C-alpha angles and dihedrals in degrees: 000000000000091000088051090055090058090065119079092234089052092051093052092044095049102033103033130221094320088072087072089057090051092048089050091052090049091052093049092047093048092050091051092048092051091049092050092049090053093047097050091044091057092043093055109118139147103248094192094056092046093051092047091052093047092046091060092054094043094052088052089048088239096143094159091061091044091052091049093051092047091049090053092052111098125231136021095307091064091046092052091049090048093049090051093048091053088064097042091134093066123096123258097268095049091045089054090053091050092051092048093049092048090050093049090053089057096052096078090052091050094048095043115131093359090105089047090057090050091047094053091045090054097041098048097068091042091054089046091051090049090053090050093051092047090050092050091050091051091048094052090043089058090048090051092049090054091055095258093296114121137136127249091246094058092044094049090047091054093048091048091052090050093052094053094083092050091052092049092045093053091044089057097040102049099059092039091054091050090051089050092056091047095051092043090058092047091049092053092049091049092050089051090052090050092052091048092049092049093050093046092048092052092051094045094051096041094045093048091051092047092049090054092049093051096041095092091049091051089050091053091050091050092048091050092052094056097063090046090054091049092051090053090052092050092051089053 
């Protein structure tokens, strides 16, 4: 009997039509899990290396090269850095708003299909329980039709048939819920990387611009210090 359950025809025969619903939920959940694996694999990037490379271009005021490197970076972190670099001429406060808006636009992409995985994980055991209750009702209805006289074998067979959908529902729900927790953690870590990249990009651009503005003043201070040092040496 267990080997018969492993076959699709055996599932339908033992569990009833609701098995098709459970198989459909399993297919949807598997498709969402595969899509999320592909997305997070493409979005994997070393944020520290990207920021170090962009910092070199920004300090040299080579924004075209920085934009090209940010555009080549995969995933939402590169897109946030690219969006911030496009507005490099804004002041620090406006740059911070640009980085936050770019990060917020990436959140729906990061959280896509994660709720669907949770939904299938929650619906599968409910559908399985519904199938079990329907099977139990049918079993006791048969007993009632026979005048309340039935053997233990027939009763146990009916109960076993009713429990098939619950077993299938839990088999679908448990791994999907584990995948949901896994992707939820990865989404939170990716959002944290996006926020870090946005903050670092704002500071890099604003600091580079401020250093360039104060460079002439620093040169004047350095030039003024040299005559003063010479006068001290002459007095000695």
